[in-house]
RODO-2510 file (C-alpha; in nm, 4 decimals, decimal comma):
residues 93
     n   res          X          Y          Z
     1     x    12,7840     8,4105     7,9240
     2     x    13,0146     8,7133     7,9445
     3     x    13,0165     8,9764     8,2118
     4     x    13,1708     9,3185     8,1856
     5     x    13,2681     9,5532     8,4618
     6     x    13,0612     9,8686     8,4592
     7     x    13,1524    10,2030     8,6072
     8     x    12,9291    10,3392     8,8774
     9     x    12,8306    10,7014     8,9197
    10     x    12,7396    10,8761     9,2401
    11     x    12,3880    11,0158     9,2564
    12     x    12,2880    11,2791     9,5083
    13     x    11,9309    11,2514     9,6329
    14     x    11,7832    11,5287     9,8423
    15     x    11,4701    11,5149    10,0521
    16     x    11,2914    11,2503    10,2526
    17     x    11,2900    10,9033    10,1072
    18     x    11,0597    10,6256    10,2188
    19     x    11,2023    10,2801    10,1700
    20     x    11,0313     9,9474    10,2098
    21     x    11,1997     9,6102    10,2208
    22     x    11,0554     9,3247    10,0200
    23     x    11,1507     8,9629     9,9993
    24     x    11,1962     8,7811     9,6735
    25     x    11,2135     8,4133     9,6123
    26     x    11,5131     8,2969     9,4169
    27     x    11,5183     7,9825     9,2155
    28     x    11,8152     7,8367     9,0349
    29     x    11,8235     7,5327     8,8143
    30     x    12,1378     7,3889     8,6741
    31     x    12,2242     7,0565     8,5251
    32     x    12,5208     6,8281     8,5287
    33     x    12,5832     6,9329     8,1690
    34     x    12,6068     7,2991     8,2657
    35     x    12,8500     7,2069     8,5426
    36     x    13,0628     7,0182     8,2920
    37     x    13,0454     7,3090     8,0451
    38     x    13,1730     7,5519     8,3072
    39     x    13,4442     7,3079     8,4131
    40     x    13,5547     7,2721     8,0509
    41     x    13,5875     7,6493     8,0261
    42     x    13,8654     7,6464     8,2886
    43     x    13,6185     7,7131     8,5691
    44     x    13,7298     7,4575     8,8266
    45     x    13,4867     7,5528     9,1031
    46     x    13,1295     7,5506     8,9799
    47     x    12,9849     7,6629     9,3141
    48     x    13,1992     7,9781     9,3262
    49     x    13,1131     8,0650     8,9673
    50     x    12,7428     8,0110     9,0325
    51     x    12,7556     8,2350     9,3407
    52     x    12,9259     8,5103     9,1384
    53     x    12,6625     8,4890     8,8654
    54     x    12,3740     8,4875     9,1138
    55     x    12,5224     8,7779     9,3103
    56     x    12,5438     8,9786     8,9920
    57     x    12,1846     8,8917     8,8976
    58     x    12,0565     8,9873     9,2442
    59     x    12,2402     9,3211     9,2352
    60     x    12,1027     9,3974     8,8879
    61     x    11,7496     9,3093     8,9992
    62     x    11,7780     9,5408     9,2996
    63     x    11,9136     9,8193     9,0781
    64     x    11,6245     9,7765     8,8322
    65     x    11,3728     9,7933     9,1189
    66     x    11,5314    10,1113     9,2553
    67     x    11,5354    10,2786     8,9128
    68     x    11,1744    10,1745     8,8491
    69     x    11,0678    10,3240     9,1850
    70     x    11,2614    10,6456     9,1203
    71     x    11,0878    10,6814     8,7821
    72     x    10,7478    10,6326     8,9465
    73     x    10,8247    10,9000     9,2044
    74     x    10,9488    11,1392     8,9362
    75     x    10,6380    11,0853     8,7215
    76     x    10,4101    11,1316     9,0253
    77     x    10,5862    11,4551     9,1198
    78     x    10,5490    11,5887     8,7648
    79     x    10,1795    11,4931     8,7683
    80     x    10,1267    11,6641     9,1054
    81     x    10,2952    11,9831     8,9804
    82     x    10,0698    11,9863     8,6724
    83     x     9,7590    11,9412     8,8870
    84     x     9,8647    12,2264     9,1160
    85     x     9,9371    12,4487     8,8172
    86     x     9,5935    12,3739     8,6649
    87     x     9,4178    12,4488     8,9930
    88     x     9,6113    12,7740     9,0270
    89     x     9,5198    12,8728     8,6692
    90     x     9,1539    12,7955     8,7381
    91     x     9,1601    13,0110     9,0494
    92     x     9,3286    13,3001     8,8680
    93     x     9,0730    13,3005     8,5815
***
């Protein structure tokens, strides 16, 4: 399993943002064979490698959740603007 370093970009967000914290259950299964495989790949400390992999997975999951929420907000704002525009057009008719 290969990992590549990705560049991050700064994003400026204006306005009020409501954030809610959620908990997620994490479950990891690994076998003696996977431990041996990692050890054979010059990875002497399985626990450290596993923590690195899990940290990366957690960060990616959080990023996906944030992006998904931002898309929902953007879609809702577009929908609200369309509704307001329709109502305004109906009033002006």
